[in-house]
N, CA, C and O of each residue as an XYZ file, in Angstrom:
388
protein
N      -3.966     33.387     17.169
C      -3.173     32.265     17.118
C      -3.428     32.364     15.196
O      -4.492     32.425     14.579
N      -2.067     32.349     14.691
C      -2.152     32.129     12.905
C      -2.449     30.066     12.598
O      -1.927     29.033     13.016
N      -3.512     30.413     11.698
C      -3.787     28.612     11.171
C      -2.217     28.368     10.613
O      -1.898     27.185     10.731
N      -1.235     29.160     10.071
C      -0.426     28.470      9.649
C       0.683     27.876     11.061
O       1.426     26.914     10.865
N       0.663     28.296     11.862
C       1.481     27.997     13.271
C       1.485     26.724     13.671
O       2.182     26.072     14.448
N       0.181     26.407     12.696
C      -0.264     25.269     13.941
C      -0.338     23.906     12.886
O      -0.132     24.049     11.680
N      -0.677     22.488     13.533
C      -0.850     21.556     12.497
C      -1.970     20.620     12.797
O      -2.490     19.849     11.991
N      -2.430     20.854     14.664
C      -3.509     20.279     15.578
C      -4.014     21.109     15.678
O      -3.588     22.177     15.237
N      -5.534     20.946     16.517
C      -6.133     21.457     17.194
C      -6.353     20.583     18.640
O      -6.695     19.401     18.603
N      -6.197     21.059     19.479
C      -6.808     20.315     20.841
C      -8.221     21.454     21.503
O      -8.181     22.607     21.932
N      -9.294     20.537     21.335
C     -10.542     21.456     21.134
C     -11.732     21.623     22.622
O     -12.775     22.267     22.743
N     -10.943     20.676     23.625
C     -11.337     20.929     24.866
C     -10.004     20.670     25.761
O      -9.094     19.883     25.501
N     -10.127     21.554     26.910
C      -9.127     20.566     28.132
C      -8.729     19.304     28.198
O      -7.602     18.809     28.209
N     -10.402     18.582     28.263
C     -10.367     17.617     28.738
C     -10.072     16.593     27.663
O     -10.040     15.500     28.228
N      -9.840     16.454     26.359
C      -9.267     16.317     25.145
C      -7.858     15.568     25.509
O      -6.976     16.149     26.140
N      -7.732     14.172     25.032
C      -6.808     13.061     25.038
C      -6.290     13.374     23.720
O      -5.065     13.266     23.778
N      -6.684     13.728     22.503
C      -6.307     13.655     21.273
C      -6.354     15.118     20.619
O      -7.081     15.996     21.084
N      -5.499     15.323     19.467
C      -5.781     16.500     19.244
C      -6.054     15.866     17.453
O      -5.766     14.730     17.077
N      -6.640     16.912     16.632
C      -7.227     16.767     15.236
C      -6.075     17.373     14.145
O      -5.417     18.404     14.281
N      -6.049     16.621     13.270
C      -5.059     16.899     12.435
C      -5.524     18.419     11.642
O      -6.742     18.448     11.821
N      -5.208     19.452     11.001
C      -5.446     20.557     10.486
C      -5.177     20.786      9.272
O      -5.890     21.078      8.312
N      -3.602     20.557      9.447
C      -2.998     20.788      7.571
C      -2.950     19.415      7.458
O      -3.339     18.627      8.321
N      -2.315     19.040      6.040
C      -1.885     17.676      5.765
C      -0.965     16.753      6.519
O       0.010     17.066      7.202
N      -1.478     15.502      6.259
C      -0.764     14.751      7.072
C       0.722     14.525      6.997
O       1.444     14.325      6.020
N       1.032     14.623      8.478
C       2.575     14.755      8.818
C       3.069     13.354      9.179
O       2.292     12.494      9.592
N       4.463     13.130      9.002
C       4.979     11.335      9.149
C       5.576     11.177     10.358
O       5.848     12.131     11.087
N       5.741     10.338     10.555
C       6.366      9.684     11.736
C       8.184     10.401     12.074
O       9.198     10.300     11.385
N       7.946     11.117     13.448
C       9.269     11.810     13.643
C       9.035     13.025     13.674
O       9.733     13.713     14.418
N       8.025     13.630     12.908
C       7.505     15.573     12.567
C       7.241     15.785     14.314
O       6.976     14.845     15.064
N       7.357     16.988     14.681
C       7.191     17.872     15.542
C       5.945     18.334     15.004
O       5.888     19.083     14.029
N       4.828     17.848     15.694
C       3.826     18.180     15.890
C       3.268     19.572     16.896
O       3.388     19.366     18.104
N       2.754     20.772     16.549
C       2.189     22.167     16.936
C       1.151     21.818     17.201
O       0.258     21.781     16.355
N       0.992     21.496     18.335
C      -0.924     21.411     18.736
C      -1.171     22.491     19.443
O      -0.645     22.558     20.554
N      -2.014     23.580     18.983
C      -3.425     24.438     19.783
C      -3.936     24.240     20.584
O      -4.422     23.132     20.356
N      -4.375     24.689     21.945
C      -5.090     24.212     22.707
C      -5.951     25.324     22.791
O      -5.491     26.363     23.266
N      -7.478     25.273     22.296
C      -8.512     26.013     22.486
C      -8.843     26.731     23.694
O      -9.275     27.884     23.710
N      -8.618     25.989     24.735
C      -9.605     26.374     25.772
C      -8.050     26.888     26.856
O      -8.400     27.141     28.008
N      -6.609     27.039     26.630
C      -5.814     27.734     27.425
C      -5.289     28.471     26.118
O      -4.149     28.780     26.465
N      -5.449     28.923     24.849
C      -4.509     29.400     23.459
C      -2.866     29.510     23.966
O      -2.087     30.448     24.138
N      -2.788     28.000     24.109
C      -1.362     27.665     24.213
C      -0.906     26.677     23.340
O      -1.667     25.736     23.117
N       0.536     26.717     22.633
C       1.052     25.786     21.453
C       2.150     24.996     22.066
O       3.297     25.394     22.270
N       1.539     23.555     22.396
C       2.621     22.693     22.819
C       2.828     21.777     21.467
O       2.115     21.659     20.470
N       4.119     21.159     21.837
C       4.868     20.194     20.897
C       5.000     18.887     20.605
O       6.041     18.563     21.176
N       4.496     17.804     19.972
C       4.501     16.360     20.384
C       5.156     15.741     19.109
O       4.620     16.017     18.036
N       6.471     14.779     19.108
C       6.730     14.140     18.451
C       5.926     13.062     18.197
O       5.564     12.153     18.944
N       5.634     13.342     16.731
C       4.284     11.967     16.066
C       5.206     10.454     15.869
O       6.153     10.545     15.088
N       5.027      9.382     16.387
C       5.030      8.308     16.424
C       4.785      7.498     15.308
O       5.243      6.356     15.287
N       4.072      7.972     14.307
C       3.285      7.376     13.316
C       3.014      7.862     12.275
O       2.891      8.937     12.862
N       2.753      8.166     11.062
C       2.061      8.946      9.782
C       1.065      9.290     10.618
O       0.839      8.486     11.523
N       0.227     10.532     10.551
C      -1.014     10.843     10.695
C      -1.577     11.868      9.673
O      -1.206     13.028      9.493
N      -2.880     10.943      8.842
C      -3.024     11.800      7.720
C      -3.917     13.053      8.426
O      -4.111     13.114      9.640
N      -4.478     14.142      7.351
C      -5.204     14.695      7.461
C      -6.775     14.928      8.075
O      -7.620     14.331      7.408
N      -7.252     15.614      9.111
C      -8.478     14.890      9.663
C      -8.142     14.185     11.155
O      -8.725     14.200     12.239
N      -7.271     13.745     10.806
C      -7.524     12.750     11.683
C      -7.026     12.643     12.925
O      -6.708     13.757     13.340
N      -6.799     11.694     13.777
C      -6.366     12.207     15.513
C      -5.007     11.526     16.060
O      -4.749     10.369     15.729
N      -4.171     12.233     16.872
C      -2.937     11.647     17.547
C      -3.349     12.141     18.958
O      -4.008     13.125     19.295
N      -2.809     11.237     19.620
C      -3.224     11.086     21.032
C      -2.019     12.283     21.694
O      -0.867     12.302     21.261
N      -2.518     13.273     22.829
C      -1.630     14.431     23.263
C      -0.876     13.474     24.602
O       0.291     13.722     24.907
N      -1.521     12.582     25.207
C      -1.274     11.980     26.393
C      -1.123     10.474     26.164
O      -1.982      9.890     25.505
N       0.070      9.721     26.744
C      -0.585      8.152     26.957
C      -1.828      7.959     27.426
O      -2.225      8.781     28.252
N      -2.875      6.684     26.968
C      -3.770      6.215     27.058
C      -4.188      4.807     27.265
O      -4.608      4.217     26.270
N      -4.140      4.147     28.438
C      -4.122      3.149     29.022
C      -5.628      2.223     27.982
O      -6.760      2.590     27.668
N      -4.671      0.678     27.702
C      -6.120      0.310     26.959
C      -7.305     -0.140     28.293
O      -7.212     -0.469     29.475
N      -8.375      0.068     27.328
C      -9.530     -0.092     28.099
C     -10.019      1.226     28.244
O     -11.241      1.349     28.163
N      -9.220      2.417     28.474
C      -9.686      3.815     28.993
C     -10.051      4.087     28.091
O      -9.726      3.676     26.978
N     -11.222      5.255     28.543
C     -12.237      6.126     27.623
C     -11.351      6.889     27.164
O     -10.623      7.397     28.016
N     -11.106      7.218     25.830
C     -10.571      8.496     25.129
C     -11.783      9.783     24.962
O     -12.955      9.459     25.159
N     -11.485     11.143     24.620
C     -12.099     11.939     24.851
C     -11.943     12.768     23.630
O     -10.855     12.867     23.062
N     -12.696     13.185     23.344
C     -12.221     14.315     22.059
C     -13.707     15.369     21.888
O     -14.831     14.889     22.033
N     -13.511     16.620     21.613
C     -14.474     17.539     21.850
C     -15.044     17.495     23.429
O     -16.232     17.793     23.552
N     -14.494     17.238     24.333
C     -14.789     17.073     25.722
C     -15.655     15.842     26.270
O     -16.020     15.592     27.419
N     -15.869     15.131     25.023
C     -16.929     13.853     25.628
C     -15.975     12.715     25.157
O     -14.917     12.809     24.536
N     -16.742     11.430     25.696
C     -15.873     10.153     25.061
C     -16.221      9.721     24.025
O     -17.424      9.464     24.073
N     -15.727      9.470     22.959
C     -15.577      8.638     21.875
C     -15.669      7.564     21.578
O     -16.342      7.096     20.659
N     -14.467      6.605     22.914
C     -14.309      5.378     22.516
C     -13.859      5.001     23.647
O     -13.986      5.739     24.623
N     -13.201      3.693     23.747
C     -12.338      3.182     24.800
C     -11.119      2.556     24.018
O     -11.449      2.009     22.965
N      -9.800      2.530     24.319
C      -8.455      2.613     23.702
C      -8.681      0.717     23.481
O      -9.164      0.013     24.367
N      -8.309      0.299     22.410
C      -8.103     -1.164     22.464
C      -7.095     -1.916     22.447
O      -7.102     -3.147     22.440
N      -6.005     -1.066     22.439
C      -4.806     -1.214     22.757
C      -4.091      0.320     23.730
O      -4.517      1.475     23.711
N      -2.894     -0.255     24.508
C      -2.362      1.025     24.842
C      -1.898      1.780     23.627
O      -1.390      1.170     22.685
N      -2.080      3.307     23.612
C      -1.633      4.460     23.017
C      -0.742      5.234     23.656
O      -1.191      5.667     24.717
N       0.703      5.676     23.327
C       1.490      6.457     23.286
C       1.283      8.069     22.827
O       0.975      8.368     21.673
N       1.517      9.157     23.992
C       1.378     10.323     23.371
C       2.143     10.879     21.511
O       3.366     10.889     21.370
N       1.740     11.049     21.002
C       2.127     10.865     19.591
C       2.056     10.194     18.383
O       2.632     10.314     17.301
N       0.869      9.163     19.012
C       0.488      8.043     18.445
C      -0.480      8.439     17.336
O      -0.915      9.564     17.579
N      -0.977      7.936     16.211
C      -2.494      8.157     15.765
C      -3.275      7.014     16.074
O      -3.076      5.799     16.091
N      -4.458      7.962     16.372
C      -5.430      7.308     17.230
C      -7.011      6.960     15.964
O      -7.825      7.824     15.638
N      -7.024      5.625     15.538
C      -7.946      5.564     14.733
C      -8.237      3.785     14.741
O      -7.535      3.008     15.388
N      -9.183      3.447     14.049
C      -9.621      2.166     14.435
C      -9.189      0.610     14.469
O      -9.752     -0.485     14.464
N      -7.835      1.138     14.507
C      -6.772     -0.058     14.917
C      -6.364      0.207     15.958
O      -5.687     -0.731     16.380
N      -6.438      1.419     16.965
C      -6.428      1.474     18.603
C      -7.928      1.834     19.364
O      -8.135      1.698     20.570
N      -8.696      2.216     18.580
C      -9.733      3.030     19.127
C     -11.402      2.344     18.925
O     -11.981      2.747     17.916
N     -12.017      1.555     19.635
C     -13.100      0.983     19.413
C     -14.174      2.004     20.268
O     -13.990      2.419     21.412
N     -15.399      2.301     19.349
C     -16.064      3.182     19.338
C     -17.322      3.313     20.113
O     -18.224      2.545     19.780
N     -17.573      4.217     21.172
C     -19.016      4.060     21.773
C     -20.069      4.168     21.193
O     -21.138      4.258     21.797
N     -19.983      4.176     20.143
C     -21.653      4.280     19.129
C     -22.080      3.161     19.001
O     -23.119      2.911     19.612
N     -21.532      2.209     18.273
C     -21.518      0.933     17.953
C     -21.712     -0.093     18.802
O     -21.676     -1.251     18.389
């Protein structure tokens, strides 16, 4: 997989989020997500702008549901999250604090 052919990476099959690897993209952009475990590329339409290095939901996540990144829970959704949403402190409560 060429790094220029993708916008984000899903690190583990269990992940609910992909991590942006290129500069941020705006709302409405088609995000190309590469799944490392499956070596497949899927496309998700962004519902909001997502900056470089931030997370984007690859599936719908209910309020109160655990959010998985790198195959492990990283937080709990503090609001309902749709596929293509920017996932950050406004809709994710960390499990660390």
